[in-house]
C-alpha positions, 0 to 999 in steps of 0.5 A: 753912386749916391744912395739917398734913403728916405725916412719918415713916419707912416703916412708922412709921404715918403713915396711922394717925396722919393718919386719927386727926386727924378732918380731911380727909386727902390720902393720896398712896399711896391716890391712886397706887393709884387711878391704877394701877387707873383711869387708862389715860393713866398706864398708857400712859405707864408702858407706853411708858417701861417696856415690858419691865415694865408690860404690863397694865391696870389696872397690877399693882403686881408689875410696878411692883415688878419694874421698880424691882428690875430697875433703880433708874432705873426708879423715877425714871421712874415717879415722873416720870409718877405725881407730876405726876398726884398734884400735880393730885390734891392741888390738887383736894383743897385746892380742894375742902377750902378752907373746912375749918379743917384738912387733913392731908397724908399724902404719903410724899415731902412734903419731897423733892418740895417739896409743902409750903409754909413755913406748913405744920405738920409732924408727925413720927411717931416709932415704935420700930424693932422696931414699924416692922420688924414692920409692914413685914414683915407688909405684903403683898408685903414686899420688903427690897430694895424698901424699901431703894430707897425709903429711898434717895430719902427724906430721913433720919428725923433730918432730918425730925424736925428740920424738924417742929414736933411729934413724935407717939410712935406706939405703934400704939394709938388712945388714945395717938395721939388724946391726942398729936393733941389736944395738937397741936390745942390748941396750933395752934387 
């Protein structure tokens, strides 16, 4: 099985690119939101560690946001609770797809949380700053301070670009992204 890790800045279109490969995708953001909606154990741990902020089940993302904005240390607490579960979900995904030729890892903190291995092929999604800013601002619950906090825990885009074997220029149009993906697949298959 070839594992392809998708890297890039916040709002660069990692999920858009990942979904255009045509292979099974592990989307960590989606898995986190499922945990918040469905996992009572995660809620109990979050509530126990952040009782002033996390009080409703399913976990409300607004409560998560206010906890992080109140104190950046709360983000570490949330990550410690949630990432253990995400690792389990990733392992289940990899087992389930072990006979697939390729799997795509759409995990924002792939390198930071050491969720990749040395054989993984890393693809950096490169987007223009103005396109990224437009996408971020149009997101539901946009909060500049929150984005900056998340950027602090991420390695720089320059570093991720250097670590990557491939770079996809994302213009947010399906045709151009599919062409770039085809070039990559032709080289690795």
